[in-house]
C-alpha positions as CSV (number, residue, x, y, z in Angstrom):
1,M,-36.0,7.3,24.3
2,G,-36.9,9.7,27.2
3,K,-40.8,9.1,26.6
4,Y,-40.0,5.2,26.7
5,S,-38.1,5.7,30.0
6,A,-41.0,7.4,31.5
7,I,-43.3,4.5,30.5
8,V,-41.0,1.8,32.1
9,L,-40.8,4.1,35.2
10,A,-44.5,4.4,35.5
11,A,-44.9,0.7,35.1
12,A,-42.5,-0.1,37.9
13,C,-44.2,2.2,40.1
14,V,-47.6,0.3,39.5
15,L,-46.1,-3.1,40.0
16,A,-44.3,-1.6,43.3
17,L,-47.7,-0.4,44.5
18,G,-49.4,-3.7,43.6
19,G,-46.8,-5.4,45.6
20,C,-47.3,-3.4,48.7
21,A,-51.0,-4.4,48.9
22,T,-50.2,-7.9,49.7
23,R,-47.0,-7.2,51.8
24,G,-46.7,-9.1,55.2
25,G,-48.9,-11.9,54.1
26,Q,-52.0,-9.7,54.2
27,Q,-54.7,-10.7,51.8
28,P,-56.6,-7.8,50.4
29,I,-60.4,-8.0,50.6
30,E,-62.4,-8.7,47.4
31,T,-64.8,-5.9,46.8
32,Q,-66.9,-7.7,44.2
33,V,-70.7,-7.1,45.1
34,T,-73.0,-9.9,44.4
35,D,-76.5,-9.5,43.4
36,S,-78.1,-11.5,46.5
37,Q,-81.7,-12.1,47.0
38,Y,-83.0,-12.1,50.5
39,L,-83.7,-15.7,51.8
40,I,-86.3,-16.4,54.4
41,G,-85.2,-17.9,57.7
42,P,-86.5,-19.3,60.9
43,G,-87.8,-16.4,63.2
44,D,-89.0,-14.4,60.0
45,A,-92.6,-13.4,60.2
46,V,-94.4,-13.9,56.6
47,N,-97.6,-12.1,55.4
48,I,-99.4,-14.2,53.0
49,I,-101.9,-12.4,50.6
50,V,-104.3,-14.5,48.6
51,W,-105.8,-12.5,45.8
52,R,-109.9,-12.5,46.6
53,N,-109.6,-15.0,49.6
54,P,-108.9,-12.7,52.6
55,E,-110.1,-15.9,54.9
56,V,-106.8,-17.7,54.1
57,S,-104.6,-14.4,53.9
58,M,-102.7,-14.1,57.2
59,S,-99.5,-13.3,58.8
60,V,-97.5,-16.4,60.2
61,P,-94.0,-16.9,61.7
62,V,-91.3,-19.3,60.2
63,R,-90.9,-21.8,62.9
64,P,-87.5,-23.0,64.1
65,D,-87.7,-26.0,61.7
66,G,-87.9,-23.5,58.9
67,K,-91.5,-24.4,58.0
68,I,-95.0,-22.7,58.1
69,T,-98.4,-23.5,58.7
70,T,-101.8,-22.1,57.7
71,P,-105.2,-23.3,57.9
72,L,-105.1,-24.9,54.6
73,V,-101.4,-25.6,54.1
74,E,-99.5,-27.5,56.9
75,D,-95.6,-27.9,57.4
76,L,-94.5,-26.1,54.3
77,P,-90.7,-25.6,54.0
78,A,-90.0,-21.7,53.9
79,A,-86.5,-21.2,55.1
80,G,-83.8,-20.8,52.3
81,K,-86.5,-19.7,49.9
82,T,-87.3,-16.2,48.3
83,S,-90.7,-14.8,48.9
84,T,-91.5,-15.4,45.3
85,A,-90.4,-18.9,45.5
86,L,-92.6,-19.4,48.6
87,A,-95.7,-17.8,47.0
88,R,-95.5,-20.2,44.1
89,D,-95.1,-23.2,46.6
90,I,-98.3,-21.9,48.4
91,E,-100.1,-21.6,45.3
92,K,-99.4,-25.1,44.4
93,A,-100.6,-26.2,47.8
94,L,-103.8,-24.0,47.7
95,A,-104.8,-25.3,44.2
96,K,-106.3,-28.4,45.9
97,Y,-109.0,-25.9,47.4
98,I,-109.0,-22.9,45.6
99,Q,-109.3,-22.5,41.7
100,Q,-106.1,-20.9,40.4
101,P,-105.1,-18.9,43.5
102,V,-102.8,-15.8,43.4
103,V,-100.4,-15.5,46.4
104,T,-98.2,-12.9,47.4
105,V,-95.7,-13.1,50.1
106,V,-94.2,-10.3,52.1
107,V,-91.5,-10.7,54.6
108,T,-92.4,-8.4,57.6
109,N,-89.8,-9.4,60.1
110,F,-86.4,-10.0,59.0
111,I,-83.9,-12.4,60.6
112,G,-82.8,-14.3,57.6
113,N,-81.5,-17.8,57.0
114,Y,-78.6,-18.7,59.3
115,S,-76.1,-19.3,56.5
116,E,-76.9,-15.6,55.3
117,Q,-76.4,-13.8,58.4
118,I,-73.5,-11.6,59.3
119,R,-71.9,-12.6,62.7
120,V,-69.8,-10.1,64.8
121,I,-67.7,-11.7,67.5
122,G,-64.8,-10.5,69.7
123,Q,-64.5,-6.9,70.9
124,A,-67.7,-5.3,69.6
125,T,-69.8,-3.3,72.0
126,K,-72.8,-5.8,71.0
127,P,-71.4,-9.1,69.4
128,Q,-74.4,-10.5,67.6
129,A,-75.7,-12.1,64.3
130,L,-77.1,-9.6,62.0
131,P,-79.6,-10.3,58.9
132,Y,-77.9,-9.7,55.8
133,R,-79.1,-6.6,53.6
134,R,-78.4,-5.9,50.0
135,D,-75.6,-3.3,49.6
136,M,-74.7,-3.9,53.3
137,S,-71.2,-2.4,54.2
138,L,-68.6,-2.7,57.1
139,M,-70.0,0.5,58.4
140,D,-73.3,-0.6,58.3
141,V,-72.3,-3.5,60.6
142,M,-70.4,-1.4,62.9
143,I,-73.4,0.9,63.5
144,A,-75.5,-2.1,64.1
145,V,-73.2,-3.5,66.8
146,G,-72.6,-0.3,68.5
147,G,-68.7,0.0,67.3
148,T,-65.9,-1.6,69.2
149,T,-64.9,-1.9,72.9
150,E,-61.9,0.1,74.3
151,F,-60.1,-2.9,74.4
152,A,-60.6,-3.8,70.7
153,A,-57.6,-3.8,68.2
154,G,-59.7,-2.5,65.2
155,N,-57.0,-2.5,62.6
156,R,-56.2,-6.2,63.5
157,A,-59.7,-7.2,62.6
158,S,-60.4,-9.7,60.1
159,L,-63.3,-11.0,57.8
160,I,-63.8,-14.6,57.3
161,R,-65.7,-15.3,53.9
162,N,-66.5,-18.3,51.8
163,V,-65.0,-17.8,48.2
164,D,-65.7,-20.6,45.6
165,G,-66.6,-22.9,48.7
166,K,-63.4,-22.2,50.5
167,Q,-63.0,-20.3,53.7
168,Q,-60.6,-17.2,53.5
169,R,-59.7,-14.6,55.9
170,F,-59.2,-10.7,54.7
171,N,-57.7,-7.9,56.8
172,V,-60.0,-5.0,57.7
173,R,-59.3,-1.6,59.1
174,L,-61.9,-0.8,61.7
175,D,-60.0,2.0,63.6
176,D,-59.2,3.9,60.3
177,L,-63.0,3.5,59.7
178,I,-64.5,4.3,62.9
179,K,-61.9,6.6,64.4
180,D,-60.5,8.5,61.5
181,G,-63.3,8.4,59.1
182,D,-61.3,6.8,56.2
183,I,-64.1,5.7,53.8
184,S,-61.6,3.5,51.9
185,A,-61.6,1.2,54.9
186,N,-65.6,0.7,54.3
187,V,-66.1,-2.6,52.3
188,P,-69.0,-4.5,51.1
189,M,-70.3,-7.3,53.0
190,R,-71.5,-10.4,51.6
191,P,-74.1,-13.2,53.1
192,G,-72.5,-15.3,55.8
193,D,-69.4,-13.2,56.5
194,V,-67.9,-13.5,60.0
195,L,-66.2,-10.2,61.5
196,V,-63.5,-11.2,64.1
197,I,-62.5,-8.3,66.2
198,P,-59.3,-9.3,68.4
199,E,-58.5,-7.8,71.8
200,S,-55.6,-5.3,71.8
201,F,-52.3,-6.2,73.6
202,F,-51.1,-3.6,76.4
């Protein structure tokens, strides 16, 4: 009977702790990491290497309309594609002029597709849009924007994220992460996240 009571007590403690996570209407952030591939975006530079054809191998920018132009390929859509997908498209376009072309595309200047960028607004030292990187964390984002201003309410910051096509808001603890070094406050980022840092009330 004593052993049974201990099990019931342990289960009750677990349920109580689980309830604490959502107390006050705060939604715990999802920490599932997605295996995301980098998508080319306007402003990126791509190095196009055509095997055995150096005369058509070159580095070109992705235009604001998301397309690229080379001497043999004009107005080819590039934004929103992986480098591999773009290489296959270039091979198809070059097949009119070169027999069995083999193309490799290397992205050399990373800005990223707009829908993939991490946006930081509010009381950041340098609010900006950042290209998403695989395994990017909240700490990486804060380093990139130079931390928060003296007027920031870091522990009232929130992360706006699209989950299954719906926009959700999660609470994040920037003060605990930056000022106290609490690594448990560091969470993985996802493409398209928006970090909102409010101003503190004095």
